[in-house]
C-alpha positions in Angstrom: 25.6 220.0 58.2 23.3 220.0 61.1 23.1 223.5 61.0 21.9 223.7 57.7 19.7 221.0 58.1 17.8 222.9 61.5 16.0 225.8 59.3 14.7 222.6 57.4 13.6 220.8 60.0 12.3 224.2 62.2 10.3 225.1 59.4 8.5 221.4 58.9 7.8 221.6 62.5 6.1 225.2 62.4 3.1 224.0 61.1 3.4 221.7 64.4 4.7 224.3 66.4 1.8 227.0 65.6 -1.1 225.2 66.0 -0.5 222.9 69.3 -1.3 226.0 71.4 -4.4 228.2 69.9 -4.9 229.6 73.1 -5.9 233.9 72.6 -2.7 236.1 71.6 -1.6 237.1 74.9 0.2 240.5 75.5 3.6 241.6 75.5 5.0 242.4 78.8 5.3 245.7 80.1 8.0 248.3 78.4 9.1 248.9 82.0 9.2 245.0 83.1 11.4 243.9 79.8 13.3 246.7 80.7 13.9 246.0 84.7 14.4 242.7 84.0 16.9 242.8 81.0 19.2 245.3 82.7 20.2 242.0 85.7 20.2 239.4 82.2 22.7 241.7 81.0 25.3 241.4 84.0 25.0 237.8 83.4 25.6 237.1 80.3 28.6 238.4 79.3 28.6 237.2 75.0 25.0 238.0 73.3 25.1 235.1 70.2 24.4 236.2 66.1 21.4 233.5 65.4 24.7 231.8 63.3 27.5 231.8 66.4 24.7 230.2 68.7 23.8 227.6 66.3 27.5 226.2 66.1 27.3 226.0 69.9 23.7 225.1 70.2 24.6 221.6 71.5 27.9 222.7 74.1 25.5 225.4 75.3 21.9 223.2 76.2 20.5 224.2 79.8 23.0 227.0 79.9 22.0 231.1 80.2 22.7 233.0 77.1 21.9 236.4 75.2 20.8 235.7 71.2 20.9 238.7 69.1 18.6 238.4 65.6 15.6 239.4 63.7 12.4 238.2 64.0 11.2 236.4 61.3 7.7 234.9 62.3 5.9 234.5 65.4 2.4 232.4 65.4 -0.7 233.8 65.3 -2.9 231.3 67.3 -1.2 231.9 70.3 1.6 233.8 70.2 4.3 231.8 72.6 6.1 231.2 69.7 8.5 233.5 67.3 11.4 232.4 65.0 14.8 234.5 65.0 16.6 234.7 61.9 20.0 235.8 61.9 21.6 237.6 58.6 21.8 234.6 56.8 18.0 234.3 56.9 18.6 230.3 56.0 20.2 230.2 59.7 16.9 229.7 62.3 16.2 229.5 65.8 12.6 228.9 68.0 12.3 230.9 71.3 9.3 229.9 73.0 8.1 232.2 75.7 8.5 231.8 79.4 9.8 233.5 82.3 8.6 237.7 81.8 7.3 237.1 78.1 3.8 237.1 77.9 3.8 235.8 74.4 5.6 237.9 70.8 3.1 240.5 69.1 2.8 239.8 65.6 3.8 243.5 65.2 7.7 242.4 66.7 8.2 241.1 62.5 10.6 242.1 60.8 12.3 243.8 64.6 15.4 243.4 65.7 15.7 242.1 69.3 18.1 240.7 72.3 16.3 237.3 73.3 17.5 236.5 77.3 16.7 232.3 77.9 18.1 229.2 77.8 19.2 227.0 74.9 17.0 223.5 74.9 17.2 220.4 73.3 14.5 218.6 71.3 15.7 214.8 70.4 13.4 213.3 67.5 14.1 209.7 67.2 14.0 207.5 64.6 10.3 205.9 65.9 8.6 210.0 66.1 10.1 210.2 62.6 8.8 207.5 61.5 5.1 208.6 63.2 5.3 211.9 62.0 5.9 211.0 58.2 2.9 208.0 58.5 1.0 211.2 59.8 1.8 212.8 56.7 0.9 210.3 54.6 -2.6 210.0 55.4 -2.7 214.1 55.8 -2.0 213.8 52.0 -4.7 211.3 51.2 -7.6 213.3 53.2 -6.0 216.8 51.3 -6.3 218.6 47.8 -4.0 220.9 46.7 -1.1 220.2 49.4 1.1 218.0 47.8 3.7 220.5 47.4 3.6 221.2 51.0 4.1 217.5 51.7 6.9 216.7 49.3 8.8 219.5 51.1 7.6 217.8 54.3 8.6 214.6 53.4 12.5 215.5 51.8 12.9 217.2 55.2 12.1 213.9 56.6 14.8 211.8 54.4 17.4 214.5 54.7 16.9 214.2 58.6 17.8 210.4 58.3 20.5 211.0 56.5 21.6 213.4 58.7 21.2 211.0 61.3 23.1 207.2 58.8 26.2 210.0 58.7 26.5 211.0 62.4 26.0 207.4 63.2 22.8 208.9 65.5 19.7 207.2 66.9 18.4 211.2 67.3 17.8 214.2 65.1 18.9 217.5 67.4 16.3 220.4 67.3 17.7 223.8 69.2 16.0 226.4 70.3 15.5 229.0 72.9 13.5 228.9 76.3 12.8 232.9 75.9 12.7 234.6 79.7 12.8 237.8 78.9 13.8 240.4 75.4 14.3 243.6 74.2 13.6 245.6 71.1 16.8 247.0 69.2 16.4 250.9 68.6 
């Protein structure tokens, strides 16, 4: 159930994630630097996860170095510091945060298949955080016109997160992402 709700939560947080860091786009690392770094990471990581298989085991891989292969579904236009990878089923996605050798993700990567080397990270959304987010959405819906559809979708995501927490007797909702240290494009 967590796997099905994760893409919904990621899409709900996409707006927040893309707008929190409006730095100018940074260029990606040079091909030679990426290749040299990735070659050393291939020796460390014995398995390349698909996005789907990674999401199935993400809770057991937190803070571990992994490699994940997926299609770039989106890169954040404002900062270039994030991209979203999808597996064969575009409903299953994971966010990749630029770190290490990655200076940013260019728009040209959208639609490409890449292998990212990085660390699985977990962000826990507490009940208080979700309550605050819902309050912000309510204020936003009163200020804007034409965004009712967007707010309804985000409120639906909040409801699904709360329902998951209740069903699993959990005081948080976990969102998994990758702290990307390096990546390489698949030819």
